[in-house]
C-alpha positions in Angstrom: 211.3 19.6 17.8 214.9 18.7 18.8 217.3 21.6 18.9 220.4 19.5 18.1 222.3 22.3 16.5 223.4 20.2 13.6 223.1 23.0 11.1 224.5 22.1 7.7 227.3 24.6 7.2 227.4 26.6 4.0 223.7 26.2 3.3 221.8 29.5 3.0 219.3 30.0 5.7 215.6 29.7 4.7 214.0 32.9 4.0 210.3 33.7 4.7 208.0 33.9 1.7 205.8 37.0 1.3 202.7 35.0 2.2 202.8 33.6 5.7 200.6 30.9 7.0 198.5 31.5 10.2 200.9 31.6 13.1 200.5 30.0 16.5 202.2 32.4 18.9 203.0 32.0 22.6 200.6 33.4 25.2 200.7 37.2 24.9 201.3 37.8 28.6 205.0 36.5 28.4 207.0 36.6 25.2 209.8 34.4 26.5 208.4 31.5 28.6 210.7 29.1 30.6 211.2 25.9 28.6 209.0 23.1 30.0 207.5 19.9 28.6 204.4 20.5 30.8 203.6 23.9 29.3 200.9 23.2 26.8 200.4 26.8 25.9 204.0 27.1 24.7 203.7 26.4 21.0 206.1 27.3 18.2 205.2 29.9 15.6 204.9 28.3 12.1 205.7 30.3 9.0 205.6 29.0 5.4 209.1 29.7 3.9 211.1 29.2 0.8 213.4 26.2 0.7 216.8 27.3 -0.7 217.6 23.7 -1.7 214.7 22.9 -4.1 213.1 26.4 -4.2 209.6 25.1 -3.1 207.8 26.1 0.0 208.7 24.4 3.4 207.9 25.2 7.0 209.9 27.3 9.5 209.1 26.9 13.2 210.2 29.5 15.7 210.2 29.0 19.5 210.9 31.9 21.8 211.9 30.4 25.1 214.0 30.9 28.2 216.5 28.3 29.5 216.3 28.6 33.3 219.5 29.9 34.9 220.9 30.7 31.4 219.6 32.9 28.7 216.5 33.8 26.6 216.9 32.1 23.2 215.2 31.8 19.9 215.2 28.2 18.5 214.3 28.0 14.8 213.8 24.8 12.7 213.2 24.6 8.9 212.0 21.4 7.1 211.0 20.8 3.5 208.6 18.0 2.8 209.4 18.1 -0.9 213.2 17.5 -0.8 213.7 16.5 2.8 216.2 19.2 3.6 216.1 20.7 7.1 218.2 22.7 9.5 218.1 23.9 13.1 219.8 26.9 14.7 219.7 28.8 18.0 220.1 32.6 18.6 220.5 34.4 21.9 217.7 36.8 22.5 219.3 38.3 25.7 221.6 41.2 26.0 225.4 41.1 25.5 227.0 40.3 28.8 229.3 42.7 30.7 232.3 40.4 30.1 233.4 37.9 27.5 233.8 34.2 28.4 236.3 31.5 27.4 235.7 27.8 28.0 238.7 25.5 27.9 237.7 21.9 27.9 240.1 18.9 28.1 238.3 16.1 26.3 239.7 12.9 27.7 236.9 10.4 27.6 233.9 9.5 25.4 231.6 11.0 28.0 233.0 14.4 27.4 231.8 14.2 23.8 228.2 14.2 25.1 228.5 17.5 27.0 225.9 20.0 26.0 227.2 23.2 24.4 225.5 26.5 23.6 227.6 28.2 20.9 226.5 31.7 19.7 227.3 33.3 16.3 230.1 35.5 17.9 232.0 32.5 19.4 235.3 31.3 18.1 236.0 27.5 18.3 239.6 26.2 18.4 241.3 22.9 18.7 245.0 23.7 19.4 246.3 20.1 18.8 245.2 20.3 15.1 245.8 24.1 14.7 242.1 24.3 13.8 239.9 27.3 14.2 236.3 28.2 13.3 236.2 32.0 13.3 233.4 34.0 14.8 230.3 34.7 12.6 231.2 31.9 10.2 228.5 29.6 11.5 225.0 30.1 13.0 224.5 29.6 16.7 223.7 26.1 17.9 222.5 24.1 20.9 224.5 20.9 20.4 227.2 18.7 22.0 231.0 18.5 21.7 230.6 15.7 19.2 228.0 17.8 17.3 230.5 20.7 17.0 233.1 18.4 15.4 230.5 16.7 13.1 229.4 20.1 12.0 233.0 21.1 11.1 233.5 17.9 9.2 230.3 18.5 7.2 231.4 22.0 6.3 234.8 20.8 5.0 233.3 17.9 3.0 230.6 20.1 1.3 232.9 21.6 -1.3 235.3 18.7 -1.8 233.9 17.5 -5.2 234.6 21.0 -6.7 238.1 21.1 -5.1 239.0 17.7 -6.5 238.1 18.9 -10.0 239.9 22.2 -9.7 242.5 22.0 -6.9 243.3 18.3 -6.3 246.3 18.9 -4.0 244.2 21.1 -1.7 241.4 18.6 -1.7 243.9 15.8 -0.7 245.2 17.9 2.2 241.6 18.6 3.4 240.8 14.9 3.2 243.7 14.1 5.5 242.5 16.8 7.9 239.0 15.4 7.9 240.4 12.0 8.9 242.1 13.7 11.9 238.8 15.3 12.9 237.0 12.0 12.7 239.7 10.4 14.9 238.9 13.0 17.5 235.4 11.7 17.9 236.9 8.4 19.0 238.9 10.2 21.8 241.9 8.0 21.2 244.0 10.6 22.9 243.0 13.7 24.9 242.6 17.0 23.1 241.6 20.6 24.0 238.4 22.4 22.9 238.3 26.2 23.4 235.2 28.2 22.9 235.9 32.0 23.1 232.8 34.2 23.1 233.2 38.0 23.5 229.4 38.4 24.0 229.5 36.1 27.1 226.5 34.1 25.9 228.0 30.7 25.1 227.9 27.8 27.6 229.6 24.4 28.2 228.0 21.9 30.5 229.6 20.7 33.8 228.3 17.1 34.2 229.9 16.9 37.7 227.9 19.7 39.3 227.8 20.6 42.1 231.4 19.5 42.3 234.2 21.4 40.5 234.9 20.2 37.0 238.6 19.6 36.7 238.5 19.2 32.9 236.8 22.6 32.3 238.3 26.0 32.9 236.0 29.1 32.7 237.6 32.5 32.3 235.7 35.8 32.2 237.6 38.7 30.6 237.2 42.3 29.6 236.6 42.8 25.8 239.2 44.5 23.7 238.4 47.5 21.5 238.4 45.2 18.4 235.9 42.9 20.1 233.7 45.8 21.0 233.7 46.9 17.4 232.9 43.4 16.2 229.9 43.2 18.4 228.7 46.6 17.4 229.1 48.2 20.8 230.2 51.8 21.4 232.7 52.7 24.0 231.1 54.4 27.0 231.9 58.1 27.3 234.1 59.2 30.1 232.2 60.3 33.1 233.0 63.5 34.9 233.7 63.1 38.6 230.7 64.0 40.7 231.3 66.8 43.2 228.0 66.5 45.1 227.5 64.0 47.9 225.3 61.2 46.8 225.4 59.2 50.0 221.9 60.4 51.1 220.3 60.2 47.7 218.6 57.4 45.9 219.2 57.7 42.1 216.7 56.2 39.6 217.2 55.4 36.0 215.1 53.6 33.4 215.9 50.0 32.3 214.2 46.8 31.2 213.1 43.9 33.4 215.5 40.9 33.0 212.5 38.5 33.4 209.8 39.9 31.0 211.7 42.7 29.3 209.1 45.3 30.3 210.1 48.9 31.1 211.2 49.2 34.8 213.1 51.4 37.1 216.3 50.7 38.9 217.1 52.4 42.2 220.8 53.0 43.0 222.3 54.1 46.3 225.8 54.6 47.7 226.2 52.9 51.1 229.0 52.9 53.6 229.5 49.4 55.2 231.0 49.8 58.7 234.6 48.6 59.0 234.8 48.1 55.3 234.2 50.5 52.4 231.6 52.1 50.2 229.5 50.0 47.9 226.8 50.7 45.3 223.5 48.8 45.8 221.2 48.6 42.7 217.7 47.2 43.0 215.1 46.6 40.3 211.4 46.0 40.9 209.2 45.2 37.9 205.5 46.2 38.3 204.6 44.1 35.3 205.6 40.6 36.4 206.7 41.3 40.0 210.3 40.2 39.4 212.8 41.7 41.9 216.6 41.7 41.6 219.4 43.4 43.5 223.1 43.8 42.6 226.1 45.1 44.4 229.1 46.9 42.9 232.2 48.0 44.7 232.4 51.8 45.2 236.1 51.8 45.3 239.1 50.6 43.3 240.7 47.2 43.1 242.7 46.7 46.3 246.5 46.2 46.1 246.2 42.7 47.6 243.6 39.9 47.3 241.5 38.8 50.3 240.7 35.3 51.5 238.1 35.0 54.3 237.7 31.7 56.1 234.7 31.4 58.4 233.7 28.4 60.6 229.9 28.0 60.8 229.2 26.5 64.2 225.8 27.9 65.2 222.5 28.9 63.6 223.1 32.5 64.6 226.2 32.6 62.3 223.9 32.5 59.3 222.5 36.0 60.1 225.8 37.7 59.4 225.9 40.2 56.5 227.8 39.1 53.4 229.1 41.2 50.5 230.1 39.0 47.6 231.6 40.9 44.7 231.5 39.7 41.1 235.2 38.6 41.3 234.7 36.5 44.4 234.7 32.7 44.5 233.1 30.6 47.3 234.2 27.3 48.7 232.6 24.8 51.1 235.2 22.1 51.7 232.9 19.8 53.6 230.6 19.6 50.5 233.5 19.5 48.0 231.8 22.6 46.4 233.3 25.6 44.7 231.4 28.5 43.2 233.4 30.3 40.5 233.9 34.0 39.8 231.0 36.0 38.3 228.4 33.2 39.2 225.4 34.8 41.0 227.0 38.2 40.3 227.5 40.7 43.1 225.3 40.3 46.2 224.7 42.0 49.5 222.7 39.6 51.7 223.1 37.3 54.7 225.1 34.1 54.9 221.8 32.2 55.0 220.5 34.0 51.9 223.7 33.3 49.9 223.6 29.6 50.8 220.0 29.4 49.7 220.9 31.1 46.4 223.7 28.5 45.9 221.2 25.7 46.7 218.7 26.9 44.2 221.3 27.5 41.5 222.8 24.0 41.8 219.7 21.8 42.4 217.4 23.5 39.9 219.9 23.8 37.0 218.3 22.0 34.0 221.6 21.0 32.5 222.3 18.7 35.5 218.8 17.1 35.4 216.7 15.2 32.9 217.4 12.4 30.4 220.9 13.5 29.5 222.2 13.4 33.2 224.8 10.8 34.0 223.9 7.8 36.3 224.4 8.8 39.9 224.2 12.5 39.2 220.8 12.9 40.8 222.0 11.1 43.9 225.0 13.5 44.2 222.6 16.5 43.9 220.3 15.1 46.5 223.2 14.4 48.9 224.5 17.9 48.3 221.1 19.5 49.0 220.6 17.4 52.2 224.0 18.5 53.6 223.3 22.1 52.7 219.9 21.8 54.5 221.7 20.5 57.6 224.0 23.6 57.5 221.0 25.9 57.1 219.3 24.2 60.0 222.4 24.4 62.3 222.8 20.7 62.4 226.2 20.6 60.6 229.4 22.5 61.1 231.1 23.7 58.0 233.8 26.2 56.7 232.7 29.0 54.4 235.6 30.4 52.3 235.4 33.6 50.2 238.4 34.2 47.9 238.3 37.6 46.1 241.5 38.6 44.1 240.1 42.2 43.9 239.7 42.4 47.7 236.2 43.8 47.5 234.3 41.2 49.4 233.2 41.3 53.1 231.8 39.1 55.8 230.5 40.7 59.0 232.6 40.6 62.1 230.2 40.8 65.1 233.2 41.3 67.4 234.5 44.4 65.5 236.8 46.2 66.1 238.2 43.1 67.9 239.2 39.9 66.1 236.6 37.3 65.4 237.7 33.8 66.7 235.6 32.0 64.0 237.0 34.1 61.2 240.4 34.3 59.5 241.1 37.1 57.0 244.2 36.7 54.9 245.6 39.2 52.4 247.8 37.8 49.6 249.6 38.9 46.5 247.8 38.1 43.3 249.3 35.8 40.7 249.9 36.8 37.1 246.8 34.9 35.9 244.6 36.6 38.5 245.9 40.1 37.4 245.3 39.0 33.8 241.7 38.1 34.6 241.2 41.5 36.3 242.7 43.3 33.4 245.6 44.7 35.4 248.6 43.4 33.5 248.0 45.7 30.5 247.1 48.7 32.7 249.7 51.5 32.5 249.4 53.8 35.6 252.8 55.7 35.3 254.1 57.8 32.5 251.0 57.2 30.4 250.7 60.9 29.5 254.3 61.2 28.1 254.7 57.8 26.3 253.3 56.9 22.9 249.8 55.7 22.5 249.3 52.0 23.1 249.0 49.9 20.0 246.0 47.6 19.9 
């Protein structure tokens, strides 16, 4: 079953008939299984459903699966053997992310049209050059390509053209002209911009150049507005009263769900003081059902007045044992490998330098969107070369520079010579740019006179 995402716009989704055929469900021990061609037990659930095109019974197939390093998703496909009508769609089964995400892709070559795209229901698609926008919740979610998104928009506009020509011919002529412009985009005669803005944070655009930085793709994470929170059905969190008791020596526990198998689990949280730095909050989850473990670090303080850039020269195997605190707003660079890890990737971590490099290696070399039949020629060789060089650094056979850039100033790399200066480390404090303040949500933050002025208009 191919999840191409070419859902015919405007068609009503197939609805399940009262009598369902016997279903073949996934193995009961795991509801969402990692997607794999070698997993013979992973079979779609088949349900006899009513075709909304010919009103006879067709077949709907549902597959609950997990894309590694991305999200849990539900892939559904309907086909009717009587009239031949079919559609395919994808829905996110995971939670709404802490921040929204905006992908800005400059399409300049035919290869960019083949980039894989995951677009959820809540995502807005825009092409500024044509002043064209597909609003949120106007289409079903899709696993497709850039070309597939444009073809889907063309099909939606062409669907009602016969009725428009009969009733509103001038409008139909203008839409015909616009459809021609959309079809010209598929030829990539000139570069254009594709923007996918998803407040839920569950959309994705492929980087075919991984592990190298994609110069044509800009990924921006942002805090949702009040209107976006309401659109997603989220309630604003109540204001927390300041804690007067000292929590430094206490481990707090609260109930949550395992991010791997979604079973009930407990998360432990503790406030820790890092020497020569600041307080941080460490949260660890251990699932007794599947054994999955995860840890996350949050800054215990406010955003610093200045950003921090830490440059460290790795010269010896002992350098890899240094403690590292990487916040969610911190990006990582290794110039010798031409590698850059963006903000929010891997989340907040408190580990060693060796542990962080191994996490980077696993993230890059095992990403399914950089492997398989759709990968570009030579991409496998680049990944193997990147992994080999990273292995040399981990084995102490290659010197390299490790750069942490945190606009919020909440990241840390251990200085073993503290309180003296470290000859292998350079710490720079810099003034944030307007764009960095915008990404941190500081430009619209009013800290003076807020209690006397009028309420901000949203």
